[in-house]
Structures are given as C-alpha cells and as structure tokens.
Residue, then its C-alpha position, 0 to 999 in steps of 0.5 A: m165873679h168875686h168867688i165861687f163856693d162849693q162846700h155843699a153837697a146838695a141844693v143851697t136853700s138860702v144865702r144871707f149876708a150878716n146884718d150891716d156886715k160886708s164880709r160874712v155870708a151864711c148858707s143853708s143846704t138840703d145836705g143838712t148843714l149850714s156854712i159861714c163864709q168870709v168873702i173879704p178880704p181875699p182869699a175867701t174862705v169857709i169859716c165853719m160848717l154847722r152840723g147837727h140837723g138830721s135832714g135838709v136845712t130849709d131856712f135860717s136867719w141871722s140875729s140882729s147882732n149876728d151872734i146867733i143863727l136860727s135854722v129850721s129843718l125837715d127834721g122838725t127842729a129849730r136850732l140856735w147856733d153860736v156863730a163865734a164858737g160854731n156850735c149848737i146851743r139849743v134844739i127846739e122840737d116842733g110840738s106837732g112833729a111837723e117839718l119846719l120850712c121857714c123861720l125868722f127872728q122877730p126884728l125888734n125882739n130877738n128873744m122871739f122867733v117864728t117858724g112855718s111848717n108843712k102842716g100850715h102852722v105859723q108859730v111864735m117861739n120864745v128863745s129863752t124858754g123854748q116854748c110857743c108864746k101864748g096865743g102865738t099860733g096862726k094857720a095858713a091854707g097850705r104848707v108855710l114856705t115863707m114869712t116876713f115882717d114889716s120894718n116895725g115888726r108889727i105885721l107878719w106875712s106868710g105865704d103857702d103852697k096854695g097860692f095865698i098870703f096871710s097877714f097877722l098882727f103881732d103883739l110885741a109884748t107877748g108874741k100873740l098873733v091876730k089874723g089879718r087878711r088873706i090875699t090870693v096871689c094865684e090859687n094852687r100855685t106855690v108862694t116861695c118868697i115874701s120880702a117887705r121894704s119901706w122905700i123913701n124914694r121918689e120912684a117908690r114911695d109906698p111900703s111894698l111886698l115882693v113875692n115869688c109865686a110859681v107862675n113865671y112872674l115876680f110880683l110887687f105889691s103895695i101895702v095898703s092897710e094897717d092889717g097887711g092888706l095888699q094891692l098888686k102894683r107890678k109883675f116881672p117875668i122870670k122862669h119859675r114853675t117848680a123850684h123854691v125861687k127867692s128874691t130881694f129888694c136892693p138895699l140902696m138907690s145911691f148909684r141909680q135913678g130907679a129902685c131895683v129888685i133882684s130874683g133868682s130864676e129856673d133858667m139859671c140867671v139872676y135878674f135885676f128889675d127897675i120897678a120905676k120902668e114901665t117897659k124894659s124893666c129888666v136892667n141886668k142879667l147875671l149868667g154863671h150858674s148851671a142850675p136853677v138859682l134859688d136865692v139872692c142877697f146883697n150885703y148892706d152896701e151893695s158891694l157884693l151879691a151872693s146867689c145860690d143854686a139847686h146844685g149847691m153852688v154859691i157865687i159871690w159877685k162884685r160890683e164894679g165901677k161907679q154905675g154899680i154894674l155886676 
C-alpha cells in the first residue's frame, strides 16, 4: 500500500486518475462530494473537496485536458467543475427530473457529454449551451447505470439494471444517436460497469468490452460489428450480486506476457485476471479493504492503482519490482 484516503463519509462510487497523469486521482461519493487528491510526490494529500450536489454523486469524468471534471448526482443535476479553482462553473438540470446515474465526456469532442438516468434515458448534452443535442436521446430497458465509448468515439454502449447492453451510433458533428444493437448479458441482473479497449497484442487482438454484471462473473466480450454487436469471449469469477462493482483494463502490457483486466468484488478483494490464460486466470488478488470494492483504476503507466469501497476508503497501491507486482 502506498496511501489510504478516508476523507469521504460514505461509499466512494468512482475513482479515476487524471488522463496521462501519474499523480492526481479524483473520487466521487454518496456523501454528495467529490475530492481531488495528489498521491505523488509524498506526502499524499487531498488537494480540494468539490461541494455543491444536493445528494449522492454517482459518477464523474475528467475532461481530456484534465481542466474540467463532469459529475452527476441523484439530485438530478450534472455539474462542471474547474479543477484548478476547485469550484463549480455550470449546473445542468435533467429536463425530466430524473436521477442521473452515470456520465462521460465525448472523447473526441469534450464540448459534448452523455448522461444516463434512472428513467432509462441516455442523453447527449452540449457543454456550451447546457441543452440536449438534437436527436441526442436514446432509451434503454431499465435504469442506465454505466456507459462507455469506443476509442473512435463513434459507438456508445449503455448498460442497465435489466441485464441489457444497448449500442448507439454517435454522430460526432451533431451528437445525434442512432440505436444499434441490444445485447442480453443476463436478463433481470444489473449491468454495473462497461469499459472498452482496443488492444494491439498477440494475446488480445480484438477490440473488447469488459462488463460487470451482478451474477458473480466479470464478462469479456469481443466487438464483432460496426454497430456495436458483441460476442462473449471469456468470463471470470468474482463475488458480485448487489453492489455497484466496476472493473477496468490494465493500460499496459510492457512487463507481462498476457493482457490483464482488474475488478472490484463484494468479498473486499481486488482481482487481476490474465485473459490469455484458459485456466488459473486469476494472477493476483489484493487484500486490504473492509467493505465491498466498488471501483478500480490504474494511472497511465501502471505505477499506481487506486481502489475504493462501500465504506468510503480509497487505497493507493504502488507497483514494486520489475514484474509489476502490487
């Protein structure tokens, strides 16, 4: 362990390192706040707390240049925060009064962002106007809990609490959404996390989607069509039935033979899986949390890993040795 943060009074829902930044990590919490922390050089410290939401913060996203943080909340608002000043620069209310459950910037155009709501709406918003883009509304079967773009920003996937993933084609010029596919992960089980990755690697040639679904498994899908169609490739056992557990791809393969993914788990552990291994795919397990681990995130060079839990604790893990053992 490199450091433990405990500045939040309730569950930490998401943890994210800034883009291409080894040292800064942000957290969102059901206590209604976000925090930005400096983890290197030591001593690690909380730089600032972002206060303003009237209810729990469900998700957030760094802008590509790390100068803005987008957050959404059960209070039905999306907020844009100036990272340097530590203050809120815009509040955008959901037009239908829905609780907002997830968000992300459009990766190729940060003047657009997308929100998912408890009413099943996927909405593309314009940062400058604060309005929904024309044609930028999609619908899922249930509460939209998670979303991700492909690396080109042209396919958007959303996951809901009915066990479905919906793909949408995204028009980069206008923000218009066109529905693509509906993929069943496990009907009536909650999809809590989706992340996309295009690997150029001998063990992982295909563009892939990593999915947490509350059936005690982490799923790896191959992306098999231009409209976001998926084919199940692997699944890995974790403890996951009720909590909003998330996972991520490891950004590098420089110090290992295989290609790895990591996930939180309700048994208070962080799991590492090598997707190239047919048997004994779990290659590492981190112990240290005292509550379900809800999210995990590496910094860009994998020197540090952040994990957060349902009691509000955030642990920063430091990689040691040439083999990258945490």
